[in-house]
NUDO-377547 format. One record per atom (N, C-alpha, C): residue in three letters; atom name; x, y, z. Coordinates in pm, 1 decimal, always signed. Layout:
N
ATOM   code   site       east      north         up
ATOM    ala     CA          X          Y          Z
...
This chain:
139
ATOM   code   site       east      north         up
ATOM    unk      N     -294.2    -2473.5    +3825.1
ATOM    unk     CA     -431.7    -2461.4    +3781.6
ATOM    unk      C     -449.5    -2549.6    +3659.6
ATOM    unk      N     -520.6    -2653.5    +3671.7
ATOM    unk     CA     -540.7    -2746.8    +3561.2
ATOM    unk      C     -688.6    -2761.7    +3534.6
ATOM    unk      N     -719.0    -2797.7    +3411.0
ATOM    unk     CA     -857.3    -2822.9    +3371.8
ATOM    unk      C     -873.5    -2973.1    +3351.8
ATOM    unk      N     -994.8    -3020.4    +3339.9
ATOM    unk     CA    -1014.4    -3163.3    +3321.5
ATOM    unk      C     -951.6    -3212.2    +3192.0
ATOM    unk      N     -928.7    -3338.9    +3185.3
ATOM    unk     CA     -865.9    -3399.9    +3068.6
ATOM    unk      C     -958.1    -3388.2    +2948.2
ATOM    unk      N     -898.1    -3370.0    +2832.4
ATOM    unk     CA     -974.1    -3358.5    +2709.7
ATOM    unk      C     -977.1    -3494.3    +2642.0
ATOM    unk      N    -1093.8    -3548.9    +2622.9
ATOM    unk     CA    -1118.9    -3678.5    +2558.4
ATOM    unk      C    -1021.2    -3786.0    +2604.5
ATOM    unk      N    -1008.8    -3801.2    +2733.0
ATOM    unk     CA     -931.6    -3911.3    +2788.8
ATOM    unk      C     -782.5    -3889.2    +2791.5
ATOM    unk      N     -731.7    -3777.9    +2745.2
ATOM    unk     CA     -587.0    -3753.6    +2742.8
ATOM    unk      C     -540.0    -3693.4    +2872.9
ATOM    unk      N     -421.2    -3639.6    +2873.5
ATOM    unk     CA     -365.7    -3578.1    +2993.7
ATOM    unk      C     -432.6    -3443.7    +3017.5
ATOM    unk      N     -433.2    -3395.3    +3140.0
ATOM    unk     CA     -498.0    -3267.0    +3168.3
ATOM    unk      C     -423.8    -3151.2    +3100.6
ATOM    unk      N     -500.3    -3052.3    +3057.6
ATOM    unk     CA     -445.6    -2934.5    +2991.5
ATOM    unk      C     -424.5    -2827.3    +3097.6
ATOM    unk      N     -303.0    -2776.4    +3106.2
ATOM    unk     CA     -273.7    -2673.1    +3204.5
ATOM    unk      C     -289.4    -2535.4    +3140.8
ATOM    unk      N     -296.9    -2435.1    +3224.2
ATOM    unk     CA     -305.8    -2297.8    +3176.1
ATOM    unk      C     -180.1    -2260.2    +3099.3
ATOM    unk      N      -66.1    -2310.6    +3141.5
ATOM    unk     CA      +61.2    -2283.7    +3074.1
ATOM    unk      C      +57.0    -2336.3    +2930.7
ATOM    unk      N       -1.2    -2455.2    +2910.7
ATOM    unk     CA      -10.1    -2513.2    +2776.5
ATOM    unk      C     -103.0    -2431.9    +2687.0
ATOM    unk      N     -208.1    -2376.4    +2743.3
ATOM    unk     CA     -304.5    -2301.8    +2663.4
ATOM    unk      C     -252.3    -2163.8    +2624.2
ATOM    unk      N     -173.9    -2101.1    +2709.6
ATOM    unk     CA     -126.6    -1965.3    +2682.8
ATOM    unk      C       -2.7    -1965.5    +2594.7
ATOM    unk      N      +94.1    -2049.3    +2624.2
ATOM    unk     CA     +219.5    -2052.7    +2549.6
ATOM    unk      C     +218.6    -2175.7    +2460.9
ATOM    unk      N     +174.1    -2156.9    +2337.5
ATOM    unk     CA     +167.6    -2267.4    +2243.4
ATOM    unk      C     +294.3    -2266.4    +2158.5
ATOM    unk      N     +343.7    -2382.3    +2120.9
ATOM    unk     CA     +462.2    -2386.0    +2035.0
ATOM    unk      C     +430.0    -2333.8    +1895.1
ATOM    unk      N     +534.9    -2294.7    +1821.9
ATOM    unk     CA     +517.6    -2245.3    +1686.1
ATOM    unk      C     +466.5    -2359.8    +1599.1
ATOM    unk      N     +358.6    -2337.9    +1527.9
ATOM    unk     CA     +305.6    -2446.1    +1443.7
ATOM    unk      C     +404.7    -2486.2    +1335.1
ATOM    unk      N     +400.7    -2611.6    +1301.6
ATOM    unk     CA     +491.7    -2662.8    +1197.9
ATOM    unk      C     +456.3    -2608.9    +1060.5
ATOM    unk      N     +336.6    -2556.2    +1042.8
ATOM    unk     CA     +296.6    -2504.5     +911.9
ATOM    unk      C     +369.8    -2376.8     +874.2
ATOM    unk      N     +428.9    -2307.4     +970.5
ATOM    unk     CA     +503.0    -2184.8     +940.0
ATOM    unk      C     +643.5    -2213.5     +888.4
ATOM    unk      N     +694.8    -2331.7     +909.5
ATOM    unk     CA     +831.4    -2362.8     +865.3
ATOM    unk      C     +848.8    -2351.3     +714.1
ATOM    unk      N     +756.7    -2402.4     +630.4
ATOM    unk     CA     +775.1    -2382.0     +485.6
ATOM    unk      C     +772.1    -2234.5     +445.9
ATOM    unk      N     +689.8    -2155.2     +512.2
ATOM    unk     CA     +683.3    -2012.9     +480.6
ATOM    unk      C     +815.7    -1945.3     +515.3
ATOM    unk      N     +869.1    -1975.5     +632.1
ATOM    unk     CA     +998.6    -1919.0     +670.3
ATOM    unk      C    +1108.8    -1965.7     +576.6
ATOM    unk      N    +1100.0    -2091.3     +531.4
ATOM    unk     CA    +1198.5    -2143.7     +437.2
ATOM    unk      C    +1191.6    -2068.2     +304.1
ATOM    unk      N    +1070.1    -2042.3     +253.2
ATOM    unk     CA    +1055.9    -1966.9     +128.2
ATOM    unk      C    +1107.5    -1824.0     +143.3
ATOM    unk      N    +1082.1    -1761.0     +257.0
ATOM    unk     CA    +1132.7    -1625.4     +279.3
ATOM    unk      C    +1285.1    -1625.3     +281.8
ATOM    unk      N    +1343.7    -1721.3     +350.0
ATOM    unk     CA    +1490.2    -1729.5     +357.0
ATOM    unk      C    +1550.1    -1755.0     +219.0
ATOM    unk      N    +1489.2    -1846.0     +142.1
ATOM    unk     CA    +1540.2    -1874.6       +7.1
ATOM    unk      C    +1529.1    -1749.8      -80.2
ATOM    unk      N    +1418.6    -1676.5      -69.2
ATOM    unk     CA    +1401.7    -1553.9     -148.1
ATOM    unk      C    +1505.6    -1449.1     -114.7
ATOM    unk      N    +1532.9    -1432.2      +13.4
ATOM    unk     CA    +1634.0    -1333.0      +54.4
ATOM    unk      C    +1772.3    -1374.7       +6.9
ATOM    unk      N    +1805.6    -1501.6      +23.1
ATOM    unk     CA    +1938.0    -1549.8      -18.6
ATOM    unk      C    +1954.6    -1538.9     -169.8
ATOM    unk      N    +1854.8    -1582.9     -246.6
ATOM    unk     CA    +1867.0    -1576.2     -393.0
ATOM    unk      C    +1870.1    -1431.8     -443.4
ATOM    unk      N    +1789.1    -1344.4     -383.4
ATOM    unk     CA    +1790.9    -1203.5     -424.5
ATOM    unk      C    +1926.0    -1139.3     -398.4
ATOM    unk      N    +1980.4    -1162.4     -280.8
ATOM    unk     CA    +2111.2    -1107.2     -246.5
ATOM    unk      C    +2220.3    -1166.5     -334.5
ATOM    unk      N    +2213.9    -1296.0     -356.4
ATOM    unk     CA    +2314.3    -1363.8     -438.6
ATOM    unk      C    +2314.7    -1311.0     -581.5
ATOM    unk      N    +2196.7    -1295.0     -642.1
ATOM    unk     CA    +2192.6    -1245.9     -780.4
ATOM    unk      C    +2241.3    -1101.7     -790.2
ATOM    unk      N    +2214.7    -1019.3     -689.8
ATOM    unk     CA    +2265.7     -881.8     -693.4
ATOM    unk      C    +2418.3     -879.2     -686.9
ATOM    unk      N    +2474.8     -960.0     -599.2
ATOM    unk     CA    +2621.0     -961.4     -587.8
ATOM    unk      C    +2687.9    -1025.0     -709.3
ATOM    unk      N    +2630.7    -1130.5     -763.2
ATOM    unk     CA    +2688.8    -1191.3     -883.7
ATOM    unk      C    +2681.7    -1092.8     -999.2
ATOM    unk      N    +2570.4    -1022.5    -1014.3
ATOM    unk     CA    +2558.1     -923.0    -1120.2
ATOM    unk      C    +2656.7     -809.4    -1104.2
ATOM    unk      N    +2684.9     -771.8     -981.3
ATOM    unk     CA    +2780.1     -662.9     -957.2
ATOM    unk      C    +2920.4     -700.5    -1002.9
ATOM    unk      N    +2957.4     -825.1     -985.7
ATOM    unk     CA    +3092.9     -867.2    -1022.6
ATOM    unk      C    +3104.2     -912.1    -1168.1
ATOM    unk      N    +2995.9     -949.9    -1232.4
ATOM    unk     CA    +3001.1    -1001.7    -1369.0
ATOM    unk      C    +2983.2     -890.9    -1472.6
ATOM    unk      N    +2898.3     -793.5    -1446.5
ATOM    unk     CA    +2867.4     -692.2    -1547.7
ATOM    unk      C    +2988.5     -603.2    -1574.3
ATOM    unk      N    +2994.8     -548.9    -1694.9
ATOM    unk     CA    +3103.4     -455.7    -1724.3
ATOM    unk      C    +3075.9     -320.8    -1658.1
ATOM    unk      N    +3178.7     -258.9    -1605.4
ATOM    unk     CA    +3165.2     -130.1    -1538.7
ATOM    unk      C    +3266.2      -34.8    -1599.8
ATOM    unk      N    +3220.9      +39.9    -1702.1
ATOM    unk     CA    +3308.9     +134.8    -1769.7
ATOM    unk      C    +3238.0     +270.0    -1779.3
ATOM    unk      N    +3230.0     +341.2    -1668.6
ATOM    unk     CA    +3159.7     +469.7    -1672.8
ATOM    unk      C    +3240.9     +575.5    -1747.0
ATOM    unk      N    +3171.3     +664.9    -1815.0
ATOM    unk     CA    +3233.3     +780.2    -1878.9
ATOM    unk      C    +3142.1     +900.6    -1856.6
ATOM    unk      N    +3188.6    +1017.7    -1893.3
ATOM    unk     CA    +3120.3    +1141.8    -1856.6
ATOM    unk      C    +2974.8    +1146.2    -1904.0
ATOM    unk      N    +2948.2    +1110.6    -2026.7
ATOM    unk     CA    +2811.3    +1116.3    -2078.9
ATOM    unk      C    +2721.4    +1014.0    -2009.6
ATOM    unk      N    +2778.4     +900.8    -1972.8
ATOM    unk     CA    +2699.7     +796.9    -1906.7
ATOM    unk      C    +2661.0     +837.6    -1764.6
ATOM    unk      N    +2743.3     +915.7    -1698.9
ATOM    unk     CA    +2717.1     +957.2    -1562.2
ATOM    unk      C    +2633.8    +1085.2    -1553.7
ATOM    unk      N    +2604.9    +1148.3    -1667.4
ATOM    unk     CA    +2527.9    +1272.2    -1667.3
ATOM    unk      C    +2379.9    +1242.1    -1642.5
ATOM    unk      N    +2307.3    +1332.2    -1574.7
ATOM    unk     CA    +2163.3    +1313.5    -1556.1
ATOM    unk      C    +2092.1    +1312.7    -1690.4
ATOM    unk      N    +1989.3    +1232.4    -1702.9
ATOM    unk     CA    +1922.7    +1211.0    -1830.5
ATOM    unk      C    +1773.4    +1209.9    -1806.5
ATOM    unk      N    +1698.7    +1286.9    -1885.9
ATOM    unk     CA    +1554.2    +1291.3    -1869.9
ATOM    unk      C    +1487.8    +1292.4    -2006.8
ATOM    unk      N    +1423.1    +1185.9    -2041.4
ATOM    unk     CA    +1341.7    +1174.6    -2162.7
ATOM    unk      C    +1418.8    +1207.3    -2290.8
ATOM    unk      N    +1543.3    +1177.1    -2296.4
ATOM    unk     CA    +1621.5    +1196.0    -2417.7
ATOM    unk      C    +1670.5    +1337.0    -2440.7
ATOM    unk      N    +1634.1    +1431.6    -2355.8
ATOM    unk     CA    +1680.2    +1568.7    -2375.8
ATOM    unk      C    +1790.9    +1600.0    -2275.7
ATOM    unk      N    +1888.4    +1676.9    -2317.5
ATOM    unk     CA    +1997.5    +1709.6    -2225.5
ATOM    unk      C    +1948.7    +1799.8    -2112.7
ATOM    unk      N    +2018.4    +1796.3    -2003.9
ATOM    unk     CA    +1985.0    +1876.9    -1886.8
ATOM    unk      C    +2018.4    +2022.3    -1915.3
ATOM    unk      N    +1921.2    +2111.5    -1902.8
ATOM    unk     CA    +1946.8    +2252.7    -1929.3
ATOM    unk      C    +1924.1    +2341.8    -1808.6
ATOM    unk      N    +1874.7    +2285.4    -1698.3
ATOM    unk     CA    +1860.2    +2362.3    -1575.0
ATOM    unk      C    +1868.8    +2266.3    -1456.7
ATOM    unk      N    +1868.7    +2322.7    -1337.3
ATOM    unk     CA    +1875.1    +2242.0    -1216.1
ATOM    unk      C    +1749.8    +2156.2    -1204.0
ATOM    unk      N    +1765.5    +2031.6    -1165.8
ATOM    unk     CA    +1653.1    +1939.4    -1154.5
ATOM    unk      C    +1565.5    +1969.5    -1033.1
ATOM    unk      N    +1616.2    +2046.7     -939.8
ATOM    unk     CA    +1540.4    +2076.8     -818.3
ATOM    unk      C    +1465.0    +2208.6     -834.2
ATOM    unk      N    +1353.2    +2203.9     -907.0
ATOM    unk     CA    +1270.0    +2322.3     -924.6
ATOM    unk      C    +1148.7    +2311.2     -834.0
ATOM    unk      N    +1095.6    +2425.3     -795.0
ATOM    unk     CA     +977.0    +2425.1     -710.6
ATOM    unk      C     +852.9    +2409.3     -796.4
ATOM    unk      N     +764.0    +2320.9     -752.1
ATOM    unk     CA     +637.3    +2304.1     -820.0
ATOM    unk      C     +535.7    +2398.4     -756.5
ATOM    unk      N     +442.5    +2448.4     -835.0
ATOM    unk     CA     +339.5    +2533.3     -775.0
ATOM    unk      C     +251.0    +2451.6     -680.1
ATOM    unk      N     +196.4    +2517.6     -580.4
ATOM    unk     CA     +114.8    +2450.8     -480.0
ATOM    unk      C       -9.9    +2390.2     -543.6
ATOM    unk      N      -54.9    +2446.5     -653.4
ATOM    unk     CA     -173.5    +2394.9     -722.1
ATOM    unk      C     -154.1    +2249.5     -765.3
ATOM    unk      N      -32.2    +2214.0     -799.6
ATOM    unk     CA       -2.5    +2075.5     -837.0
ATOM    unk      C      -34.1    +1981.2     -720.9
ATOM    unk      N       +5.3    +2017.5     -601.0
ATOM    unk     CA      -17.8    +1931.9     -484.9
ATOM    unk      C     -165.5    +1928.2     -446.4
ATOM    unk      N     -234.9    +2040.3     -463.1
ATOM    unk     CA     -378.3    +2043.5     -431.7
ATOM    unk      C     -454.2    +1949.7     -525.2
ATOM    unk      N     -421.4    +1954.2     -653.5
ATOM    unk     CA     -488.8    +1865.5     -748.3
ATOM    unk      C     -453.1    +1719.9     -719.7
ATOM    unk      N     -329.5    +1694.1     -682.1
ATOM    unk     CA     -291.2    +1556.1     -647.6
ATOM    unk      C     -367.7    +1507.3     -525.5
ATOM    unk      N     -384.1    +1592.4     -424.1
ATOM    unk     CA     -459.7    +1552.2     -305.3
ATOM    unk      C     -606.6    +1529.4     -338.3
ATOM    unk      N     -664.5    +1614.8     -422.8
ATOM    unk     CA     -804.0    +1594.9     -463.5
ATOM    unk      C     -819.9    +1463.8     -539.5
ATOM    unk      N     -724.1    +1432.7     -624.7
ATOM    unk     CA     -729.5    +1305.6     -697.0
ATOM    unk      C     -727.4    +1187.9     -600.2
ATOM    unk      N     -640.7    +1193.3     -500.7
ATOM    unk     CA     -632.0    +1084.8     -403.0
ATOM    unk      C     -761.5    +1073.0     -323.5
ATOM    unk      N     -817.6    +1185.6     -283.2
ATOM    unk     CA     -942.0    +1182.6     -205.7
ATOM    unk      C    -1054.0    +1118.7     -285.8
ATOM    unk      N    -1071.6    +1158.9     -411.2
ATOM    unk     CA    -1180.2    +1102.3     -490.2
ATOM    unk      C    -1150.1     +960.0     -534.3
ATOM    unk      N    -1025.1     +924.5     -542.7
ATOM    unk     CA     -988.6     +785.7     -570.6
ATOM    unk      C    -1024.3     +697.4     -451.5
ATOM    unk      N    -1000.4     +746.0     -331.5
ATOM    unk     CA    -1035.8     +670.5     -211.2
ATOM    unk      C    -1187.3     +658.1     -199.2
ATOM    unk      N    -1258.9     +757.9     -245.3
ATOM    unk     CA    -1405.7     +748.9     -245.2
ATOM    unk      C    -1451.4     +627.8     -326.1
ATOM    unk      N    -1391.9     +607.6     -440.7
ATOM    unk     CA    -1429.4     +493.2     -524.0
ATOM    unk      C    -1392.1     +362.8     -454.5
ATOM    unk      N    -1279.9     +360.9     -385.6
ATOM    unk     CA    -1238.8     +239.7     -313.9
ATOM    unk      C    -1341.0     +203.6     -206.5
ATOM    unk      N    -1401.1     +302.5     -142.7
ATOM    unk     CA    -1503.9     +275.1      -41.9
ATOM    unk      C    -1637.1     +237.0     -104.7
ATOM    unk      N    -1661.0     +278.9     -228.3
ATOM    unk     CA    -1789.6     +250.0     -290.4
ATOM    unk      C    -1799.2     +108.5     -344.8
ATOM    unk      N    -1688.8      +46.4     -383.5
ATOM    unk     CA    -1694.4      -89.4     -436.8
ATOM    unk      C    -1745.0     -190.7     -333.9
ATOM    unk      N    -1689.5     -196.3     -212.4
ATOM    unk     CA    -1744.0     -292.8     -115.1
ATOM    unk      C    -1889.4     -263.1      -79.4
ATOM    unk      N    -1925.7     -135.6      -77.1
ATOM    unk     CA    -2064.7     -100.1      -49.0
ATOM    unk      C    -2156.2     -153.9     -158.3
ATOM    unk      N    -2114.2     -142.1     -283.1
ATOM    unk     CA    -2195.8     -191.0     -394.0
ATOM    unk      C    -2208.6     -342.5     -389.9
ATOM    unk      N    -2104.0     -411.0     -348.7
ATOM    unk     CA    -2109.8     -557.4     -341.1
ATOM    unk      C    -2205.3     -601.6     -231.5
ATOM    unk      N    -2204.7     -532.9     -118.4
ATOM    unk     CA    -2288.6     -571.8       -4.6
ATOM    unk      C    -2415.4     -488.4       +4.5
ATOM    unk      N    -2457.1     -427.1     -104.4
ATOM    unk     CA    -2571.0     -335.4     -102.9
ATOM    unk      C    -2699.0     -401.7      -53.0
ATOM    unk      N    -2729.0     -520.9      -99.6
ATOM    unk     CA    -2855.1     -585.4      -61.5
ATOM    unk      C    -2856.7     -625.1      +85.5
ATOM    unk      N    -2742.6     -658.0     +142.3
ATOM    unk     CA    -2737.6     -696.8     +283.7
ATOM    unk      C    -2739.3     -577.3     +377.1
ATOM    unk      N    -2698.8     -459.6     +329.4
ATOM    unk     CA    -2693.3     -342.0     +416.0
ATOM    unk      C    -2829.2     -277.4     +435.8
ATOM    unk      N    -2914.4     -288.1     +338.3
ATOM    unk     CA    -3049.0     -235.1     +350.9
ATOM    unk      C    -3053.5      -83.9     +345.8
ATOM    unk      N    -3157.4      -29.2     +407.2
ATOM    unk     CA    -3180.8     +114.6     +403.8
ATOM    unk      C    -3075.2     +192.7     +481.6
ATOM    unk      N    -3026.7     +136.4     +590.6
ATOM    unk     CA    -2923.6     +204.0     +670.4
ATOM    unk      C    -2796.2     +222.7     +587.9
ATOM    unk      N    -2756.4     +120.3     +515.3
ATOM    unk     CA    -2638.0     +130.4     +429.9
ATOM    unk      C    -2655.6     +232.3     +319.4
ATOM    unk      N    -2777.0     +239.0     +263.6
ATOM    unk     CA    -2805.1     +337.4     +159.3
ATOM    unk      C    -2797.0     +479.4     +213.7
ATOM    unk      N    -2855.4     +503.7     +330.3
ATOM    unk     CA    -2851.8     +637.8     +390.5
ATOM    unk      C    -2708.0     +676.8     +425.0
ATOM    unk      N    -2630.6     +583.8     +479.3
ATOM    unk     CA    -2491.4     +615.4     +512.2
ATOM    unk      C    -2411.0     +650.2     +387.5
ATOM    unk      N    -2434.0     +579.7     +277.8
ATOM    unk     CA    -2360.5     +610.3     +155.0
ATOM    unk      C    -2405.9     +743.3      +96.0
ATOM    unk      N    -2533.4     +775.8     +108.6
ATOM    unk     CA    -2580.7     +905.7      +60.3
ATOM    unk      C    -2516.1    +1018.2     +140.3
ATOM    unk      N    -2504.1    +1002.7     +271.1
ATOM    unk     CA    -2437.8    +1103.2     +354.4
ATOM    unk      C    -2289.8    +1114.3     +315.4
ATOM    unk      N    -2224.0     +999.5     +293.6
ATOM    unk     CA    -2082.6     +997.7     +254.3
ATOM    unk      C    -2062.3    +1071.4     +122.0
ATOM    unk      N    -2147.1    +1042.1      +23.5
ATOM    unk     CA    -2134.2    +1106.5     -107.4
ATOM    unk      C    -2168.0    +1255.2      -96.5
ATOM    unk      N    -2264.8    +1290.3      -12.9
ATOM    unk     CA    -2300.5    +1431.2       +4.2
ATOM    unk      C    -2183.8    +1510.3      +61.9
ATOM    unk      N    -2115.5    +1454.4     +158.8
ATOM    unk     CA    -1998.2    +1522.9     +216.5
ATOM    unk      C    -1890.7    +1542.4     +110.2
ATOM    unk      N    -1868.9    +1441.2      +27.8
ATOM    unk     CA    -1768.3    +1454.7      -77.7
ATOM    unk      C    -1811.1    +1553.1     -186.2
ATOM    unk      N    -1940.1    +1558.3     -217.2
ATOM    unk     CA    -1988.4    +1654.2     -316.8
ATOM    unk      C    -1971.8    +1796.7     -264.2
ATOM    unk      N    -1997.9    +1818.2     -137.0
ATOM    unk     CA    -1977.8    +1950.8      -78.0
ATOM    unk      C    -1829.5    +1989.1      -85.5
ATOM    unk      N    -1740.9    +1895.2      -57.1
ATOM    unk     CA    -1597.4    +1922.4      -68.5
ATOM    unk      C    -1555.7    +1950.4     -211.7
ATOM    unk      N    -1613.0    +1876.6     -306.1
ATOM    unk     CA    -1583.4    +1898.0     -447.8
ATOM    unk      C    -1632.9    +2035.1     -492.3
ATOM    unk      N    -1753.3    +2072.1     -449.0
ATOM    unk     CA    -1809.2    +2202.5     -483.2
ATOM    unk      C    -1723.2    +2315.2     -425.9
ATOM    unk      N    -1677.8    +2299.7     -302.9
ATOM    unk     CA    -1591.9    +2399.1     -239.4
ATOM    unk      C    -1460.4    +2414.1     -316.7
ATOM    unk      N    -1399.6    +2301.0     -353.8
ATOM    unk     CA    -1274.7    +2306.8     -430.1
ATOM    unk      C    -1296.3    +2371.5     -566.0
ATOM    unk      N    -1409.6    +2344.7     -627.8
ATOM    unk     CA    -1440.9    +2402.4     -758.0
ATOM    unk      C    -1456.2    +2554.7     -746.2
ATOM    unk      N    -1529.9    +2600.2     -643.3
ATOM    unk     CA    -1552.1    +2743.4     -625.0
ATOM    unk      C    -1423.2    +2817.4     -589.8
ATOM    unk      N    -1331.3    +2750.9     -519.5
ATOM    unk     CA    -1203.0    +2812.4     -484.3
ATOM    unk      C    -1107.0    +2815.6     -602.9
ATOM    unk      N    -1140.3    +2745.4     -711.0
ATOM    unk     CA    -1054.8    +2742.9     -829.8
ATOM    unk      C     -940.7    +2642.3     -818.8
ATOM    unk      N     -954.3    +2545.3     -730.3
ATOM    unk     CA     -846.7    +2447.8     -711.3
ATOM    unk      C     -837.0    +2349.6     -827.3
ATOM    unk      N     -942.1    +2339.0     -906.1
ATOM    unk     CA     -940.6    +2241.7    -1017.2
ATOM    unk      C     -894.8    +2301.6    -1148.7
ATOM    unk      N     -868.6    +2430.3    -1151.5
ATOM    unk     CA     -823.6    +2494.6    -1275.2
ATOM    unk      C     -673.9    +2477.0    -1290.6
ATOM    unk      N     -633.8    +2426.0    -1403.0
ATOM    unk     CA     -493.1    +2398.7    -1430.0
ATOM    unk      C     -439.0    +2510.9    -1517.8
ATOM    unk      N     -359.8    +2598.7    -1460.1
ATOM    unk     CA     -305.4    +2713.0    -1535.3
ATOM    unk      C     -167.3    +2684.8    -1585.1
């Protein structure tokens, strides 16, 4: 199955159109990736063999903010911590959606304004619900 010749050249086949060779422009990118991997690995291994390695008991002990360890590091956090973290992420994502809307506000018109009002209303209802449930109180 061949198509007519393009600007006087040889005819283009379906095989040529579907299976195109890798463009030459990707070779520098692959070269930079390979150089980055090689240099990163090389510097890690050179550092491992050059640095002094003299561990002692105090150096191997767990350390947190300059205070000695006085209890097990694996303590359970209250569920309220995770609820507040999730609320923070949700409202942070709200702002991420509002920036592109603000940039394209004039092109979106009335439909874009109504959609954003509905979006903000849903989030305000969720915020009000979380507030009434006491999820925002930090005890």
